[in-house]
C-alpha atoms as an extended CHARMM CRD file, in Angstrom:
* protein
*
       267  EXT
         1         1  MET       CA             12.4020000000       -2.1600000000      -12.9080000000  PROA      1               0.0000000000
         2         2  ARG       CA             14.0710000000       -2.7120000000       -9.5370000000  PROA      2               0.0000000000
         3         3  ASN       CA             10.6520000000       -3.1020000000       -7.8970000000  PROA      3               0.0000000000
         4         4  ARG       CA              9.6450000000       -5.6800000000      -10.4750000000  PROA      4               0.0000000000
         5         5  LEU       CA             12.8520000000       -7.7040000000      -10.1110000000  PROA      5               0.0000000000
         6         6  ILE       CA             12.6200000000       -7.7650000000       -6.3220000000  PROA      6               0.0000000000
         7         7  GLY       CA              8.9980000000       -8.9020000000       -6.5100000000  PROA      7               0.0000000000
         8         8  ILE       CA              9.9260000000      -11.6960000000       -8.9270000000  PROA      8               0.0000000000
         9         9  VAL       CA             12.8390000000      -12.8840000000       -6.7880000000  PROA      9               0.0000000000
        10        10  VAL       CA             10.8200000000      -12.8820000000       -3.5590000000  PROA      10              0.0000000000
        11        11  SER       CA              7.9100000000      -14.7010000000       -5.1980000000  PROA      11              0.0000000000
        12        12  ALA       CA             10.2120000000      -17.3020000000       -6.7140000000  PROA      12              0.0000000000
        13        13  VAL       CA             11.8980000000      -17.9790000000       -3.3660000000  PROA      13              0.0000000000
        14        14  ALA       CA              8.5560000000      -18.3060000000       -1.6260000000  PROA      14              0.0000000000
        15        15  ILE       CA              6.9330000000      -20.5380000000       -4.2290000000  PROA      15              0.0000000000
        16        16  ALA       CA              9.9620000000      -22.7940000000       -4.5540000000  PROA      16              0.0000000000
        17        17  GLY       CA             10.1710000000      -23.4140000000       -0.8330000000  PROA      17              0.0000000000
        18        18  LEU       CA              6.5110000000      -23.6710000000        0.1170000000  PROA      18              0.0000000000
        19        19  ALA       CA              5.3610000000      -27.1130000000       -0.8900000000  PROA      19              0.0000000000
        20        20  ALA       CA              2.2770000000      -28.3990000000        0.9170000000  PROA      20              0.0000000000
        21        21  PRO       CA              3.0970000000      -30.3370000000        4.0920000000  PROA      21              0.0000000000
        22        22  ALA       CA              2.8640000000      -34.1120000000        4.0260000000  PROA      22              0.0000000000
        23        23  ALA       CA             -0.3930000000      -35.5830000000        5.2900000000  PROA      23              0.0000000000
        24        24  GLY       CA             -0.3770000000      -35.8930000000        9.0670000000  PROA      24              0.0000000000
        25        25  GLN       CA              2.7640000000      -33.7830000000        9.4710000000  PROA      25              0.0000000000
        26        26  ALA       CA              2.7850000000      -32.3710000000       13.0170000000  PROA      26              0.0000000000
        27        27  LEU       CA              3.1730000000      -28.6550000000       13.5980000000  PROA      27              0.0000000000
        28        28  PRO       CA              6.1920000000      -27.5270000000       15.6470000000  PROA      28              0.0000000000
        29        29  ARG       CA              5.5450000000      -26.9400000000       19.3500000000  PROA      29              0.0000000000
        30        30  THR       CA              7.4440000000      -25.4490000000       22.2500000000  PROA      30              0.0000000000
        31        31  ALA       CA              8.3950000000      -27.3870000000       25.3860000000  PROA      31              0.0000000000
        32        32  ASP       CA              5.1460000000      -26.2860000000       27.0890000000  PROA      32              0.0000000000
        33        33  GLY       CA              3.0250000000      -27.5100000000       24.1810000000  PROA      33              0.0000000000
        34        34  LYS       CA              2.2240000000      -24.1310000000       22.6110000000  PROA      34              0.0000000000
        35        35  PRO       CA              2.4570000000      -23.6990000000       18.8250000000  PROA      35              0.0000000000
        36        36  ASP       CA              6.0330000000      -22.7510000000       17.9300000000  PROA      36              0.0000000000
        37        37  LEU       CA              5.9180000000      -19.7470000000       15.6250000000  PROA      37              0.0000000000
        38        38  SER       CA              9.6770000000      -19.2290000000       15.6330000000  PROA      38              0.0000000000
        39        39  GLY       CA             11.2940000000      -18.6060000000       12.2830000000  PROA      39              0.0000000000
        40        40  ILE       CA             11.8840000000      -16.0000000000        9.6090000000  PROA      40              0.0000000000
        41        41  TRP       CA              8.6640000000      -15.0630000000        7.8510000000  PROA      41              0.0000000000
        42        42  GLN       CA              7.6930000000      -12.8290000000        4.9550000000  PROA      42              0.0000000000
        43        43  ALA       CA              4.5470000000      -11.6210000000        3.2410000000  PROA      43              0.0000000000
        44        44  VAL       CA              4.4710000000      -12.1510000000       -0.5250000000  PROA      44              0.0000000000
        45        45  ASN       CA              2.0060000000       -9.5180000000       -1.7200000000  PROA      45              0.0000000000
        46        46  THR       CA              1.7510000000       -5.8350000000       -2.6220000000  PROA      46              0.0000000000
        47        47  ALA       CA              0.1200000000       -4.6110000000        0.5880000000  PROA      47              0.0000000000
        48        48  ASN       CA              2.9620000000       -2.2100000000        1.3830000000  PROA      48              0.0000000000
        49        49  TRP       CA              2.1100000000       -0.3210000000       -1.8010000000  PROA      49              0.0000000000
        50        50  ASN       CA             -1.6520000000       -0.4580000000       -1.2400000000  PROA      50              0.0000000000
        51        51  ILE       CA             -3.6830000000       -2.6890000000        1.0640000000  PROA      51              0.0000000000
        52        52  LEU       CA             -6.6630000000       -2.3440000000       -1.3010000000  PROA      52              0.0000000000
        53        53  ALA       CA             -6.9030000000       -3.9130000000       -4.7500000000  PROA      53              0.0000000000
        54        54  HSD       CA             -5.0660000000       -1.7300000000       -7.2630000000  PROA      54              0.0000000000
        55        55  ALA       CA             -3.8610000000       -1.6360000000      -10.8410000000  PROA      55              0.0000000000
        56        56  ALA       CA             -0.2010000000       -1.3140000000      -11.7730000000  PROA      56              0.0000000000
        57        57  GLU       CA              1.3020000000        2.1670000000      -11.8620000000  PROA      57              0.0000000000
        58        58  LYS       CA              4.8070000000        3.4780000000      -12.3280000000  PROA      58              0.0000000000
        59        59  ASP       CA              6.9890000000        1.6210000000       -9.8080000000  PROA      59              0.0000000000
        60        60  VAL       CA              3.8590000000       -0.0010000000       -8.3000000000  PROA      60              0.0000000000
        61        61  PRO       CA              2.9560000000       -3.6500000000       -9.0280000000  PROA      61              0.0000000000
        62        62  ALA       CA             -0.7130000000       -4.5770000000       -9.3480000000  PROA      62              0.0000000000
        63        63  GLY       CA             -2.2700000000       -6.2740000000       -6.3270000000  PROA      63              0.0000000000
        64        64  LEU       CA             -5.4760000000       -8.0230000000       -5.2810000000  PROA      64              0.0000000000
        65        65  GLY       CA             -5.6970000000       -6.3070000000       -1.8970000000  PROA      65              0.0000000000
        66        66  VAL       CA             -5.7800000000       -7.7400000000        1.6260000000  PROA      66              0.0000000000
        67        67  VAL       CA             -8.7200000000       -5.8510000000        3.1800000000  PROA      67              0.0000000000
        68        68  GLU       CA            -11.8990000000       -7.7840000000        3.8840000000  PROA      68              0.0000000000
        69        69  GLY       CA            -14.5290000000       -6.5580000000        1.4260000000  PROA      69              0.0000000000
        70        70  ASP       CA            -11.8600000000       -4.3960000000       -0.2650000000  PROA      70              0.0000000000
        71        71  GLN       CA            -13.1800000000       -1.2860000000        1.4560000000  PROA      71              0.0000000000
        72        72  ILE       CA            -11.8610000000        0.8540000000        4.3040000000  PROA      72              0.0000000000
        73        73  PRO       CA            -14.7260000000        2.5620000000        6.2250000000  PROA      73              0.0000000000
        74        74  TYR       CA            -13.3110000000        6.0750000000        6.4790000000  PROA      74              0.0000000000
        75        75  GLN       CA            -15.2840000000        8.9220000000        7.9930000000  PROA      75              0.0000000000
        76        76  PRO       CA            -15.9050000000       11.5890000000        5.2870000000  PROA      76              0.0000000000
        77        77  TRP       CA            -13.1650000000       13.9500000000        6.4900000000  PROA      77              0.0000000000
        78        78  ALA       CA            -10.7150000000       11.0460000000        6.7070000000  PROA      78              0.0000000000
        79        79  ALA       CA            -11.5050000000        9.8620000000        3.1770000000  PROA      79              0.0000000000
        80        80  ALA       CA            -10.5750000000       13.3280000000        1.9270000000  PROA      80              0.0000000000
        81        81  LYS       CA             -7.3240000000       13.2680000000        3.8930000000  PROA      81              0.0000000000
        82        82  LYS       CA             -6.4730000000        9.8060000000        2.5540000000  PROA      82              0.0000000000
        83        83  LYS       CA             -6.8690000000       11.1350000000       -1.0040000000  PROA      83              0.0000000000
        84        84  GLU       CA             -4.6120000000       14.0820000000       -0.1630000000  PROA      84              0.0000000000
        85        85  ASN       CA             -2.0360000000       11.7190000000        1.3440000000  PROA      85              0.0000000000
        86        86  TYR       CA             -2.0290000000        9.6290000000       -1.8210000000  PROA      86              0.0000000000
        87        87  GLU       CA             -1.4720000000       12.6760000000       -4.0100000000  PROA      87              0.0000000000
        88        88  ASN       CA              1.4660000000       13.7590000000       -1.8070000000  PROA      88              0.0000000000
        89        89  TRP       CA              2.8540000000       10.3080000000       -1.0660000000  PROA      89              0.0000000000
        90        90  LEU       CA              6.5320000000       11.0420000000       -1.6000000000  PROA      90              0.0000000000
        91        91  SER       CA              6.6660000000       13.9110000000        0.8720000000  PROA      91              0.0000000000
        92        92  ARG       CA              4.3530000000       12.4020000000        3.4980000000  PROA      92              0.0000000000
        93        93  ASP       CA              4.8420000000        8.6410000000        3.7280000000  PROA      93              0.0000000000
        94        94  PRO       CA              6.7890000000        7.9090000000        6.9510000000  PROA      94              0.0000000000
        95        95  GLU       CA              8.5010000000        4.9580000000        5.2420000000  PROA      95              0.0000000000
        96        96  VAL       CA             10.2000000000        7.2820000000        2.7740000000  PROA      96              0.0000000000
        97        97  LYS       CA             11.7540000000        9.0920000000        5.7370000000  PROA      97              0.0000000000
        98        98  CYS       CA             12.8920000000        5.8130000000        7.3250000000  PROA      98              0.0000000000
        99        99  TYR       CA             10.6630000000        6.1720000000       10.3700000000  PROA      99              0.0000000000
       100       100  LEU       CA              9.5220000000        3.0180000000       12.1510000000  PROA      100             0.0000000000
       101       101  PRO       CA              6.7060000000        1.3780000000       10.1550000000  PROA      101             0.0000000000
       102       102  GLY       CA              4.1730000000        0.7170000000       12.9120000000  PROA      102             0.0000000000
       103       103  ILE       CA              1.7970000000       -2.2230000000       13.2200000000  PROA      103             0.0000000000
       104       104  PRO       CA              0.5130000000       -3.9500000000       11.1400000000  PROA      104             0.0000000000
       105       105  ARG       CA              2.5920000000       -2.4540000000        8.3000000000  PROA      105             0.0000000000
       106       106  ALA       CA              5.8690000000       -3.8440000000        9.6440000000  PROA      106             0.0000000000
       107       107  THR       CA              4.5190000000       -7.3460000000        8.9970000000  PROA      107             0.0000000000
       108       108  TYR       CA              3.8380000000       -6.9800000000        5.2680000000  PROA      108             0.0000000000
       109       109  MET       CA              6.6100000000       -4.6940000000        4.1060000000  PROA      109             0.0000000000
       110       110  PRO       CA              8.7960000000       -6.3350000000        1.4180000000  PROA      110             0.0000000000
       111       111  TYR       CA             11.3550000000       -7.4190000000        4.0070000000  PROA      111             0.0000000000
       112       112  PRO       CA             11.4190000000      -10.5230000000        6.2400000000  PROA      112             0.0000000000
       113       113  PHE       CA             10.8960000000      -10.4990000000        9.9930000000  PROA      113             0.0000000000
       114       114  GLN       CA             11.7640000000      -13.0070000000       12.6990000000  PROA      114             0.0000000000
       115       115  ILE       CA              9.6550000000      -14.4240000000       15.5300000000  PROA      115             0.0000000000
       116       116  LEU       CA             11.4940000000      -15.6460000000       18.6310000000  PROA      116             0.0000000000
       117       117  GLN       CA              9.6310000000      -17.3590000000       21.4740000000  PROA      117             0.0000000000
       118       118  THR       CA             11.6370000000      -16.9650000000       24.6660000000  PROA      118             0.0000000000
       119       119  HSD       CA             11.8910000000      -19.1510000000       27.7670000000  PROA      119             0.0000000000
       120       120  ASN       CA             10.0790000000      -16.5540000000       29.8700000000  PROA      120             0.0000000000
       121       121  ASN       CA              7.0940000000      -16.7900000000       27.4900000000  PROA      121             0.0000000000
       122       122  ASP       CA              7.4730000000      -13.2780000000       26.0520000000  PROA      122             0.0000000000
       123       123  ILE       CA              7.7460000000      -13.1630000000       22.2610000000  PROA      123             0.0000000000
       124       124  LEU       CA             10.1720000000      -11.0180000000       20.2800000000  PROA      124             0.0000000000
       125       125  MET       CA              9.4770000000       -9.8990000000       16.7290000000  PROA      125             0.0000000000
       126       126  ALA       CA             12.4760000000       -8.4160000000       14.9140000000  PROA      126             0.0000000000
       127       127  TYR       CA             12.1260000000       -6.7210000000       11.5190000000  PROA      127             0.0000000000
       128       128  GLU       CA             14.7620000000       -6.2960000000        8.8440000000  PROA      128             0.0000000000
       129       129  TYR       CA             13.4710000000       -2.8560000000        7.8920000000  PROA      129             0.0000000000
       130       130  ALA       CA             15.2400000000       -0.1570000000        9.9430000000  PROA      130             0.0000000000
       131       131  SER       CA             16.1150000000       -2.7470000000       12.6290000000  PROA      131             0.0000000000
       132       132  ALA       CA             12.6090000000       -2.3160000000       14.0510000000  PROA      132             0.0000000000
       133       133  SER       CA             11.4720000000       -4.6720000000       16.8210000000  PROA      133             0.0000000000
       134       134  ARG       CA              8.8220000000       -5.2110000000       19.4470000000  PROA      134             0.0000000000
       135       135  VAL       CA              8.3870000000       -7.3910000000       22.5190000000  PROA      135             0.0000000000
       136       136  ILE       CA              5.0050000000       -9.0240000000       22.9970000000  PROA      136             0.0000000000
       137       137  LYS       CA              4.4020000000       -9.3200000000       26.7310000000  PROA      137             0.0000000000
       138       138  MET       CA              2.4150000000      -12.4460000000       27.5140000000  PROA      138             0.0000000000
       139       139  GLY       CA             -0.0790000000      -11.7090000000       30.2590000000  PROA      139             0.0000000000
       140       140  LYS       CA             -1.2520000000       -8.4930000000       31.8940000000  PROA      140             0.0000000000
       141       141  THR       CA              0.6580000000       -5.2620000000       31.3900000000  PROA      141             0.0000000000
       142       142  GLU       CA              0.4100000000       -1.7040000000       32.6390000000  PROA      142             0.0000000000
       143       143  PRO       CA             -1.1020000000        0.9230000000       30.3070000000  PROA      143             0.0000000000
       144       144  PRO       CA              1.5110000000        2.3490000000       27.9060000000  PROA      144             0.0000000000
       145       145  PRO       CA              3.1880000000        5.4120000000       29.4840000000  PROA      145             0.0000000000
       146       146  VAL       CA              3.6190000000        7.2100000000       26.1350000000  PROA      146             0.0000000000
       147       147  ASP       CA              2.4940000000        6.8120000000       22.5480000000  PROA      147             0.0000000000
       148       148  THR       CA              5.0820000000        5.2660000000       20.2240000000  PROA      148             0.0000000000
       149       149  TRP       CA              5.5780000000        4.2670000000       16.6000000000  PROA      149             0.0000000000
       150       150  MET       CA              5.2430000000        0.5240000000       17.2910000000  PROA      150             0.0000000000
       151       151  GLY       CA              2.7760000000        0.7010000000       20.1780000000  PROA      151             0.0000000000
       152       152  GLN       CA              2.6600000000       -1.6080000000       23.1930000000  PROA      152             0.0000000000
       153       153  SER       CA              1.8020000000       -5.2460000000       22.4810000000  PROA      153             0.0000000000
       154       154  THR       CA              0.2300000000       -7.7630000000       24.8540000000  PROA      154             0.0000000000
       155       155  GLY       CA             -0.2320000000      -11.3770000000       23.8280000000  PROA      155             0.0000000000
       156       156  ARG       CA             -2.3030000000      -14.4090000000       24.8260000000  PROA      156             0.0000000000
       157       157  TRP       CA             -3.0450000000      -17.8320000000       23.3840000000  PROA      157             0.0000000000
       158       158  ASP       CA             -6.5110000000      -18.6250000000       22.0530000000  PROA      158             0.0000000000
       159       159  GLY       CA             -6.1650000000      -22.3470000000       21.4110000000  PROA      159             0.0000000000
       160       160  GLU       CA             -3.7270000000      -22.6590000000       18.4990000000  PROA      160             0.0000000000
       161       161  THR       CA             -3.7230000000      -18.9260000000       17.7620000000  PROA      161             0.0000000000
       162       162  LEU       CA             -1.4480000000      -16.2220000000       19.1380000000  PROA      162             0.0000000000
       163       163  VAL       CA             -3.5800000000      -13.1230000000       19.7350000000  PROA      163             0.0000000000
       164       164  VAL       CA             -1.6570000000       -9.8400000000       20.0140000000  PROA      164             0.0000000000
       165       165  ASP       CA             -3.4220000000       -6.7060000000       21.2740000000  PROA      165             0.0000000000
       166       166  THR       CA             -1.5630000000       -3.4620000000       20.5730000000  PROA      166             0.0000000000
       167       167  ILE       CA             -2.3830000000        0.0850000000       21.7150000000  PROA      167             0.0000000000
       168       168  GLY       CA             -0.3680000000        3.1720000000       22.6020000000  PROA      168             0.0000000000
       169       169  PHE       CA              0.3780000000        4.2920000000       19.0360000000  PROA      169             0.0000000000
       170       170  ASN       CA              1.2010000000        7.7670000000       17.8550000000  PROA      170             0.0000000000
       171       171  ASP       CA             -0.5580000000        9.0650000000       14.7320000000  PROA      171             0.0000000000
       172       172  GLN       CA              2.5370000000        9.1600000000       12.5220000000  PROA      172             0.0000000000
       173       173  THR       CA              2.4850000000        5.7790000000       10.7380000000  PROA      173             0.0000000000
       174       174  TRP       CA              0.5810000000        4.7180000000        7.6230000000  PROA      174             0.0000000000
       175       175  PHE       CA             -0.8010000000        1.3600000000        6.5560000000  PROA      175             0.0000000000
       176       176  ASP       CA              0.7500000000        1.6020000000        3.0680000000  PROA      176             0.0000000000
       177       177  ARG       CA              2.1880000000        3.9380000000        0.4390000000  PROA      177             0.0000000000
       178       178  ALA       CA             -1.3060000000        4.7880000000       -0.8280000000  PROA      178             0.0000000000
       179       179  GLY       CA             -1.9120000000        7.1450000000        2.1040000000  PROA      179             0.0000000000
       180       180  ASN       CA             -4.1470000000        4.9500000000        4.2780000000  PROA      180             0.0000000000
       181       181  PHE       CA             -3.6910000000        6.3010000000        7.7950000000  PROA      181             0.0000000000
       182       182  HSD       CA             -4.9490000000        6.3120000000       11.3890000000  PROA      182             0.0000000000
       183       183  SER       CA             -4.9780000000        8.4520000000       14.5330000000  PROA      183             0.0000000000
       184       184  GLU       CA             -3.4110000000        7.9580000000       17.9500000000  PROA      184             0.0000000000
       185       185  ALA       CA             -6.5980000000        6.0670000000       18.9340000000  PROA      185             0.0000000000
       186       186  LEU       CA             -5.5580000000        3.0890000000       16.7870000000  PROA      186             0.0000000000
       187       187  HSD       CA             -6.2040000000       -0.3230000000       18.3350000000  PROA      187             0.0000000000
       188       188  VAL       CA             -4.7830000000       -3.3550000000       16.5110000000  PROA      188             0.0000000000
       189       189  ILE       CA             -5.6740000000       -6.9830000000       17.2400000000  PROA      189             0.0000000000
       190       190  GLU       CA             -3.5100000000       -9.5220000000       15.3840000000  PROA      190             0.0000000000
       191       191  ARG       CA             -4.0810000000      -13.2620000000       15.1430000000  PROA      191             0.0000000000
       192       192  PHE       CA             -1.1880000000      -15.5470000000       14.1170000000  PROA      192             0.0000000000
       193       193  THR       CA             -2.2030000000      -19.1550000000       13.3620000000  PROA      193             0.0000000000
       194       194  ARG       CA              0.2640000000      -21.7330000000       12.0560000000  PROA      194             0.0000000000
       195       195  LYS       CA             -1.5280000000      -23.5590000000        9.2560000000  PROA      195             0.0000000000
       196       196  SER       CA              1.4620000000      -25.6980000000        8.2740000000  PROA      196             0.0000000000
       197       197  PRO       CA              5.1900000000      -25.7990000000        9.0860000000  PROA      197             0.0000000000
       198       198  ASP       CA              5.7520000000      -23.1060000000        6.4620000000  PROA      198             0.0000000000
       199       199  VAL       CA              2.5920000000      -20.9700000000        6.4970000000  PROA      199             0.0000000000
       200       200  LEU       CA              1.0750000000      -18.6230000000        9.0760000000  PROA      200             0.0000000000
       201       201  ASP       CA             -2.4200000000      -17.2300000000        8.6900000000  PROA      201             0.0000000000
       202       202  TYR       CA             -2.2710000000      -13.5490000000        9.6560000000  PROA      202             0.0000000000
       203       203  GLU       CA             -5.5080000000      -11.7360000000       10.4820000000  PROA      203             0.0000000000
       204       204  VAL       CA             -5.7160000000       -8.1720000000       11.7740000000  PROA      204             0.0000000000
       205       205  THR       CA             -8.6590000000       -6.2150000000       13.1500000000  PROA      205             0.0000000000
       206       206  ILE       CA             -8.2820000000       -2.4250000000       12.9490000000  PROA      206             0.0000000000
       207       207  GLU       CA            -10.2100000000       -0.1110000000       15.2570000000  PROA      207             0.0000000000
       208       208  ASP       CA             -9.9550000000        3.6820000000       15.3560000000  PROA      208             0.0000000000
       209       209  PRO       CA            -13.1700000000        5.5740000000       16.1850000000  PROA      209             0.0000000000
       210       210  LYS       CA            -11.5490000000        8.9060000000       15.3260000000  PROA      210             0.0000000000
       211       211  VAL       CA            -10.9230000000        7.8840000000       11.6930000000  PROA      211             0.0000000000
       212       212  PHE       CA            -13.1590000000        4.9290000000       10.7790000000  PROA      212             0.0000000000
       213       213  THR       CA            -16.9050000000        4.3270000000       11.0940000000  PROA      213             0.0000000000
       214       214  ARG       CA            -16.4370000000        0.6970000000       12.1960000000  PROA      214             0.0000000000
       215       215  PRO       CA            -13.7090000000       -1.9080000000       12.7490000000  PROA      215             0.0000000000
       216       216  TRP       CA            -12.3000000000       -3.5820000000        9.6330000000  PROA      216             0.0000000000
       217       217  LYS       CA            -10.0060000000       -6.5110000000        8.8510000000  PROA      217             0.0000000000
       218       218  ILE       CA             -6.8480000000       -7.4280000000        6.9630000000  PROA      218             0.0000000000
       219       219  GLN       CA             -5.9180000000      -11.0270000000        6.1950000000  PROA      219             0.0000000000
       220       220  MET       CA             -2.9960000000      -12.6750000000        4.3820000000  PROA      220             0.0000000000
       221       221  PRO       CA             -0.6540000000      -15.6800000000        4.5520000000  PROA      221             0.0000000000
       222       222  LEU       CA              2.9070000000      -15.3220000000        5.8130000000  PROA      222             0.0000000000
       223       223  TYR       CA              5.5560000000      -17.7200000000        4.4800000000  PROA      223             0.0000000000
       224       224  ARG       CA              8.5750000000      -19.1370000000        6.2620000000  PROA      224             0.0000000000
       225       225  ARG       CA             11.8450000000      -18.3710000000        4.4990000000  PROA      225             0.0000000000
       226       226  GLN       CA             13.6990000000      -21.5800000000        3.6930000000  PROA      226             0.0000000000
       227       227  ASP       CA             16.8160000000      -20.1510000000        2.1340000000  PROA      227             0.0000000000
       228       228  GLN       CA             19.9730000000      -21.9100000000        3.2350000000  PROA      228             0.0000000000
       229       229  ASN       CA             21.2810000000      -20.1380000000        6.3760000000  PROA      229             0.0000000000
       230       230  ALA       CA             18.2320000000      -17.8550000000        6.3600000000  PROA      230             0.0000000000
       231       231  GLN       CA             18.7410000000      -14.7890000000        8.5330000000  PROA      231             0.0000000000
       232       232  LEU       CA             17.7370000000      -11.1710000000        8.7710000000  PROA      232             0.0000000000
       233       233  MET       CA             20.0710000000       -8.9070000000        6.8510000000  PROA      233             0.0000000000
       234       234  GLU       CA             20.8350000000       -5.3180000000        7.7530000000  PROA      234             0.0000000000
       235       235  PHE       CA             18.7360000000       -2.5840000000        6.1690000000  PROA      235             0.0000000000
       236       236  LYS       CA             19.7750000000        0.7050000000        7.7460000000  PROA      236             0.0000000000
       237       237  CYS       CA             17.7030000000        2.9670000000        5.5620000000  PROA      237             0.0000000000
       238       238  VAL       CA             18.6660000000        6.3280000000        7.0900000000  PROA      238             0.0000000000
       239       239  GLU       CA             21.6700000000        6.7230000000        4.8010000000  PROA      239             0.0000000000
       240       240  PHE       CA             19.4270000000        6.2590000000        1.7570000000  PROA      240             0.0000000000
       241       241  VAL       CA             17.1450000000        9.1780000000        2.6400000000  PROA      241             0.0000000000
       242       242  GLU       CA             19.6230000000       11.7710000000        3.9090000000  PROA      242             0.0000000000
       243       243  GLU       CA             19.5820000000       13.6320000000        0.6090000000  PROA      243             0.0000000000
       244       244  LEU       CA             15.7950000000       13.5770000000        0.4260000000  PROA      244             0.0000000000
       245       245  MET       CA             15.3270000000       14.8730000000        3.9690000000  PROA      245             0.0000000000
       246       246  TYR       CA             18.3170000000       17.1550000000        4.4700000000  PROA      246             0.0000000000
       247       247  GLY       CA             19.6770000000       17.9080000000        1.0090000000  PROA      247             0.0000000000
       248       248  GLN       CA             18.0250000000       21.3250000000        0.9760000000  PROA      248             0.0000000000
       249       249  LEU       CA             20.1600000000       22.2970000000        3.9770000000  PROA      249             0.0000000000
       250       250  ARG       CA             23.4250000000       21.5970000000        2.1750000000  PROA      250             0.0000000000
       251       251  LYS       CA             25.2630000000       24.6260000000        0.7920000000  PROA      251             0.0000000000
       252       252  LYS       CA             24.5710000000       24.9520000000       -2.9280000000  PROA      252             0.0000000000
       253       253  THR       CA             27.5050000000       25.2810000000       -5.3500000000  PROA      253             0.0000000000
       254       254  GLY       CA             25.4530000000       26.4340000000       -8.2930000000  PROA      254             0.0000000000
       255       255  ASP       CA             25.9270000000       23.3670000000      -10.4750000000  PROA      255             0.0000000000
       256       256  GLU       CA             23.9790000000       20.8040000000       -8.4320000000  PROA      256             0.0000000000
       257       257  LYS       CA             20.8040000000       19.2720000000       -9.7910000000  PROA      257             0.0000000000
       258       258  PRO       CA             17.6920000000       18.7590000000       -7.6300000000  PROA      258             0.0000000000
       259       259  PHE       CA             17.4770000000       15.3130000000       -6.0920000000  PROA      259             0.0000000000
       260       260  ALA       CA             15.1310000000       13.2060000000       -8.2150000000  PROA      260             0.0000000000
       261       261  GLY       CA             15.9170000000        9.6170000000       -7.3210000000  PROA      261             0.0000000000
       262       262  ALA       CA             14.0880000000        9.1460000000       -4.0270000000  PROA      262             0.0000000000
       263       263  ARG       CA             11.2640000000        7.0490000000       -5.4210000000  PROA      263             0.0000000000
       264       264  MET       CA             13.5850000000        4.6320000000       -7.1610000000  PROA      264             0.0000000000
       265       265  ARG       CA             15.5230000000        4.0120000000       -3.9450000000  PROA      265             0.0000000000
       266       266  TRP       CA             12.6530000000        2.0860000000       -2.4140000000  PROA      266             0.0000000000
       267       267  PRO       CA             11.8720000000       -1.5260000000       -3.3300000000  PROA      267             0.0000000000
């Protein structure tokens, strides 16, 4: 029920505030003439549950999917592991344990994120979920020294589109709660294009030769939040998963019941 109510509220906010722009309305630009992507944005879909088309299940809303062709080209061994991940979602999904979500998942989780274009041309993306963030370095960068949850992002402008190239991932993040996964060889290329003052087109190319037989794409719109005084709120999720992760270490008194509410804690 909580999942359903949150989905309804988010959809209502997005639909109410996303009227089509007036004819000839200019897109915002920075002082140097680049498209200004600054603002608080949010995906309004079910990709965090499953990036492929899926029917409704308990605590899972139905969704049309965001993968081009609605198929992920797994290698045979990887397809079997994905199925195993799905069957053991609650114990394996990094999101349940409040780990950083990785890219591109951070973009389409059911929480807003903020884009800030700085004076030195680097771009900051801050996420409400777990206070995650990343800096997109505009121009050449050194190879990432270590693998991380969010990778190392380098950006460039291709006309009106911000292209973000990210490598240096570990193999610990998933694409969704359905068990879709990758290896440390993941290479993500994102394209952010402002279609109107309130809509970004978000396209992602996924490459990982250790897991997939070919590159594949995700695409979706992102909507600018227009709530009065819109801002990122705090979602420190660690306190919500302490019982799930460490409850078995607590001394038992003999009258305690096993923890059974983890799934319902997550919107």
